[in-house]
N, C-alpha and C positions, 0 to 999 in steps of 0.2 A: 504494500500500500504506500502511496506517496501523497504529499501535499504540495501543490503547485509544481509537480514534476520532480520533486526532490524526494529520495527515499527517506523514510522515517527511521531514525536509529532506534535500537532496542533501549528500553529504560533499564539501566543497571543500578542496583542499590540494595538496601536492606529494609525489610519491613519489621518494625518494632512495635509490639502491642503497647498501647497507652494505658497502663494499668490503673493509674490514679484517675484519669479522666473516665475510663470505662466504668469504674466503680461509682464515680460521682454521677455520671449521666445515664448509667445503665445501657450503654451502647458498646458493641464490640468493634472497636476502632484501632487503627494502627497508624504510625507515622512512617512514610516512605522517605528515607534519606538517600538521596542520589549519590552514587559512588561508582566511578568507572572501573574500579578494581574489583567490584562485586559482580556476581552473575546477573543475567537479565531476569527481570521480574515477569512472570507469566500470568495469564488470565486467571488460572486456578488459584494462585496465591492471593490475587486481589479479591476474588470472589469469596474467600474464606473470612472476610471482614465485612461488617455492615457499612463501614465508612473507612476510607483511607485518606489521610491528610498528606500533603506534600508542600514544602516551602522551596521555591525555586528563585534564584537570583534573576533579576530582570534581563541580564545579558545572556542568559542561557536559553536562547530562542529555540534551538533545536530540541532541547528537553521539553520546553513548553509545548511545542508542536506535537511531540510524541505523547506527552501526557494528555493533551486534548484528544488525540486519536484514541487513547485508551479510556476515554469517558470522563476525565477529570474536568471540573468546572471552576472558573475563577470565583473566589470568595472575597478577597480583598487584597489591596496592595499595602506594603509596609516599607517604612523608611527607618533605617538604623543610623544613629548618630553617636559621636563620641565628644565628650566635653573634657577640657583640661581642668585640673584641680586648681582653683583660684586661691590666692593668699587672702588672709583676713580671718575673722572669727565668726562664731555663730550669730546669725542675725537675731534681732529681737523677736519675741513672740513665737518661739519654737519650743515645743515640748516633746518628750518621748511618750508615745501612746502606751497606755496601760490597759489591763483587762477591763476596767470599768468603762473604757471608751468603746469597747467592741460593739455593743448594740447600735450606738449612733453611727459608727463607721460602717457597719454593715448596711444600714439604710442608705447612707450617702453613696457607697459603692454600688449598691443595687440600682440606683437611679443614674449615676454617672456613667456606668458601663453597660447600660441596657442594650446598646447596639454594638455588637462586635462580631467576630467570626463564629461565635457560638450562638448565632441568631437563627431564626426561622429562615428557610424551611429545613435547615440542617439539624436544628435542635428544637426542643419544645419551647413554647412561649414562657418567658421568664427565666429560662436556663442561663442566659448571659448574665443577668443581674445576680442570680443565685451563685454563679461561679465566682464572680468578682467579690461578692460579699464574703464568700469563704476565703478567698485569697487574702483580703485585708485582715480578716480575723487571724489567719495563719501567720501573717506578717507581724502582728502584735505579739503573737506567741513565739515568734522566732522560728517558725516552720517554713522552709523554702527561702523566702526573704528573711533577712536576719533582724530587721528592725523597721518600725513605722514611726515617722515623725509627724507631729501635728503643727499646723500654723494656726495661731489664735489671735484674736483682736486684743486691744488694750483691756477690754472688759472680760477677757477670758473665753469669748465665744469661738467655737470652731469655725475656721475659714477654709481649711483644706488639709490634705495629708499627702505624704510621699512615703513609699516603702523602698527599702534598699537591701541589696544582697551583695556580699563580698564574694569575689571570684578567685579561683586558685592562681590566676596569672598576675595577681597584684592590682587588679582593677575592681570596679564595682558596677552594678547595674541597677537602674531604677526599674522597679517592678510596676507600681501603680503611682500615678500622680493625678490628683483631682482637686479642683477648687469649687467650693459651694457657689451656687448661682448668685446668692446675695453678696458674695465677696468678689465677683468678677470686676475687673478693671481697677483693682486696688493694689496691684503688684504682688499678689499672694503667690502666683506661680514662680516669679523670679525669686522671691524670698525662700521658697521651698527648694529651688535649685541651689541657692547659696547655702542653705542648711545641708543639702546633700553633699555639696562640695566640702563643707566643714567636717561632715561625718567621715568622708574619705580621707581628708587631710589628717584627722586624728588617728587613723589607722594606717597611715603612710601608703595609701593607695594612690596610684598615679593617673588613672583615667576613670571616667564615669560614662558608661554606655546607657543608651536609652533607645527604645523603638516606639514608633507610633504609626497609626493608620495613615496611609497616603492621603486620605480625604480629611484628616483631622488638621485642618490648616491652623487653628488657634494654637494647638500644641506644637506644631512644626515651627510656627513663627516664634514661639517662646524659646524653644531650644536653640534656634539660630540666633536670636537676640542675646542669649546667654553664652554665645561663643561656640555653639555646637557645630561640628563639621560632619557632613553626610559621608558615611562610610560606604553604604550600599543600599540598594533598593531591591525588594523582592516581592513575590506574589505567593499568596496562600491559595492552594487549589484543593478541592475535595472531590472524591469519587464515591 
């Protein structure tokens, strides 16, 4: 089979069951990691899962064509950025999230991340919000992400939160970052980036990574304004 007269390459890689997601969503799914050093993935392997996810860098056009031929569909685009660690101290109005904050943070996350790649028709209504509500709770407890920081007003009211995870290579990654609707336009996002940079500096980490949806222009503008440099762009596809 070919596309525009060009033979489609075999899709080579590994299929890894997504154990945590499968238990959470009650779906038998796997992640396809493309790797030219692995054997070709055949139809029978793909059909053994209810859903297969694949993340493909945007320059991998041949792989995108081949996955499309195998029935994969575009779900969303993603931009990955890296920020340098700035000098300075922790900005004002930053607190460490504690267990007593979890109910409020879950509600905020449920609304802030209601539309993601865990949306309909691939998942059930409300699954996206439920997933990110659990993510922020886990971050407060130090599970997967290692810490969650809060941005609060002078009166102590919650304005936003950011979760962070230390990586083995001496860098860190922002997991979640959200600003409450009533705090938009007050510089809360930039304050949380500064707090994340301070968190990294205290641990002698050299870089801060973050990813956002290609269509999330407010987040993308924030990261670029804070000195972020685009490392790569990618697409998430599902079959």
